[in-house]
C-alpha positions as CSV (number, residue, x, y, z in Angstrom):
1,X,0.0,0.0,0.0
2,X,2.9,2.4,0.6
3,X,3.9,2.0,-3.1
4,X,0.7,3.6,-4.4
5,X,1.5,7.2,-3.2
6,X,5.0,6.7,-4.6
7,X,3.8,5.7,-8.0
8,X,1.2,8.4,-8.0
9,X,3.9,11.0,-7.2
10,X,6.3,9.4,-9.8
11,X,3.6,10.0,-12.4
12,X,1.7,13.1,-11.4
13,X,4.6,15.5,-10.7
14,X,6.5,14.9,-13.9
15,X,3.3,14.9,-15.9
16,X,2.2,18.2,-14.3
17,X,5.6,19.8,-15.0
18,X,5.5,18.6,-18.7
19,X,1.9,19.8,-19.1
20,X,2.7,23.3,-17.8
21,X,5.9,23.4,-19.7
22,X,4.4,22.4,-23.0
23,X,1.3,24.6,-22.6
24,X,3.4,27.7,-21.9
25,X,5.7,26.9,-24.8
26,X,2.7,26.3,-27.1
27,X,1.3,29.7,-26.0
28,X,4.5,31.5,-26.7
29,X,5.2,29.9,-30.1
30,X,1.6,30.4,-31.2
31,X,1.3,34.0,-30.2
32,X,4.8,35.5,-30.6
33,X,7.3,35.9,-33.4
34,X,10.8,34.5,-32.8
35,X,12.8,37.1,-30.8
36,X,9.7,39.1,-30.0
37,X,9.8,40.4,-26.4
38,X,6.9,41.5,-24.2
39,X,7.9,43.5,-21.1
40,X,6.3,42.3,-17.9
41,X,8.3,44.1,-15.3
42,X,10.2,46.9,-17.1
43,X,14.0,46.7,-16.6
44,X,13.8,43.3,-15.0
45,X,11.5,40.6,-16.6
46,X,10.2,40.0,-20.1
47,X,8.6,37.2,-22.1
48,X,11.0,36.8,-24.9
49,X,10.6,34.0,-27.5
50,X,13.9,32.4,-28.3
51,X,15.1,28.9,-29.2
52,X,18.1,27.1,-27.7
53,X,19.7,24.4,-29.9
54,X,22.0,23.5,-27.0
55,X,21.8,22.5,-23.4
56,X,21.7,24.7,-20.4
57,X,23.1,28.2,-21.0
58,X,23.5,27.3,-24.7
59,X,26.2,24.6,-24.1
60,X,26.8,22.4,-27.2
61,X,24.8,24.8,-29.4
62,X,27.8,25.0,-31.8
63,X,28.1,21.2,-32.1
64,X,27.0,19.4,-35.3
65,X,23.2,19.1,-35.3
66,X,22.9,15.3,-35.4
67,X,25.7,14.7,-32.9
68,X,24.3,17.4,-30.6
69,X,20.8,16.0,-30.8
70,X,21.9,12.4,-30.2
71,X,24.0,13.4,-27.2
72,X,21.4,15.6,-25.6
73,X,18.5,13.1,-26.1
74,X,20.7,10.3,-24.7
75,X,21.7,12.3,-21.7
76,X,18.1,13.2,-21.0
77,X,16.9,9.6,-21.3
78,X,19.7,8.4,-19.0
79,X,18.9,11.1,-16.5
80,X,15.2,10.2,-16.5
81,X,15.9,6.5,-16.0
82,X,18.4,7.2,-13.2
83,X,16.0,9.6,-11.4
84,X,13.2,7.1,-11.7
85,X,15.4,4.4,-10.2
86,X,16.6,6.8,-7.4
87,X,12.9,7.7,-6.7
88,X,11.8,4.1,-6.4
89,X,14.7,3.0,-4.3
90,X,14.7,6.0,-1.9
91,X,13.1,5.4,1.5
92,X,9.6,6.9,1.7
93,X,10.8,9.2,4.5
94,X,13.2,11.0,2.2
95,X,10.3,13.1,0.8
96,X,12.4,16.2,-0.2
97,X,14.8,14.1,-2.3
98,X,11.9,12.2,-3.9
99,X,10.1,15.4,-4.8
100,X,13.4,16.8,-6.1
101,X,13.9,13.8,-8.3
102,X,10.4,14.0,-9.9
103,X,10.8,17.7,-10.5
104,X,14.1,17.2,-12.3
105,X,12.5,14.3,-14.2
106,X,9.6,16.4,-15.3
107,X,11.9,19.2,-16.5
108,X,14.1,16.8,-18.4
109,X,11.1,15.3,-20.1
110,X,9.7,18.7,-21.0
111,X,12.9,19.8,-22.7
112,X,13.3,16.4,-24.3
113,X,9.9,16.7,-26.0
114,X,11.1,20.0,-27.6
115,X,14.4,18.5,-28.7
116,X,12.6,15.6,-30.4
117,X,9.9,17.8,-31.9
118,X,11.9,20.9,-33.0
119,X,15.6,19.9,-32.6
120,X,15.9,22.8,-30.0
121,X,14.2,24.0,-26.9
122,X,11.8,26.9,-26.6
123,X,12.8,29.4,-24.0
124,X,10.9,32.6,-23.1
125,X,11.4,33.7,-19.4
126,X,13.9,36.5,-19.7
127,X,15.4,38.0,-16.5
128,X,17.7,41.0,-16.6
129,X,19.0,44.1,-14.9
130,X,20.1,46.7,-17.3
131,X,22.3,45.0,-19.9
132,X,23.0,42.0,-17.7
133,X,20.8,39.2,-18.9
134,X,20.3,35.7,-17.4
135,X,20.0,33.2,-20.2
136,X,16.4,32.8,-21.2
137,X,14.7,29.7,-19.7
138,X,11.3,28.0,-19.4
139,X,9.1,26.1,-17.0
140,X,11.1,22.8,-17.5
141,X,14.3,24.6,-16.7
142,X,12.7,26.1,-13.6
143,X,11.6,22.6,-12.4
144,X,15.1,21.3,-12.9
145,X,16.6,24.2,-11.0
146,X,14.2,23.9,-8.1
147,X,14.7,20.2,-8.0
148,X,18.5,20.5,-8.0
149,X,18.2,23.1,-5.3
150,X,16.1,20.7,-3.2
151,X,18.7,18.0,-3.7
152,X,21.5,20.3,-2.5
153,X,19.5,21.4,0.6
154,X,18.5,17.9,1.4
155,X,22.2,16.7,1.2
156,X,23.3,19.7,3.2
157,X,20.6,19.0,5.9
158,X,21.5,15.3,5.9
159,X,25.2,16.0,6.3
160,X,24.4,18.4,9.2
161,X,22.2,15.8,10.9
162,X,25.0,13.2,10.6
163,X,27.5,15.6,12.0
164,X,25.4,16.7,15.0
165,X,25.3,13.3,16.9
166,X,29.1,12.9,16.3
167,X,29.8,16.4,17.6
168,X,27.5,15.9,20.6
169,X,29.2,12.6,21.4
170,X,32.6,14.2,21.2
171,X,31.6,17.0,23.5
172,X,30.2,14.6,26.1
173,X,33.3,12.5,25.9
174,X,35.5,15.5,26.5
175,X,33.7,16.5,29.7
176,X,33.6,12.9,31.1
177,X,37.1,11.9,30.0
178,X,39.5,11.1,32.9
179,X,42.7,13.2,32.9
180,X,45.5,11.8,30.8
181,X,48.1,12.2,33.6
182,X,47.6,11.6,37.3
183,X,47.0,14.7,39.4
184,X,50.0,16.2,41.1
185,X,50.3,16.3,44.9
186,X,52.3,18.8,46.9
187,X,55.7,17.2,47.4
188,X,55.7,15.6,43.9
189,X,58.7,16.6,41.8
190,X,57.8,18.1,38.5
């Protein structure tokens, strides 16, 4: 019975991310021209329709099309399989890590759909301050970033929890430890 919520989460979160990602990309591609920009918060945030043939931040965008496509599709598929295995093997109590895994999985699938359909990924969320621009991204990229952030926080918290009992044990040992040399009495020679 404990598997049902796990399978439900394994399916529902990635499918929700994919649905939101694909719906927003469909809206942008259907209503905007390539490179068109709609200011939302002037001087900070715009909806700007661009396409990214590479990976995050445009990595591999200069590689040969078929080689780039094969590599990025393969990496995405391997990541999805590994995240699925991680999710299924993780203890049910590790909820943060499990949610992180399905968020990253959903984001990877959302961008994979674009790569297979168009050979590139639709990006449209454009953050900037003056001339400083963060590379445009999308809902799938946001899910991946949030998921990775959750993984990092979970690992940091887990490391902190593991260190706490060791530190507490060392402190209690230090206060109850017998002296390493016998006490000196008056008349003892140094």
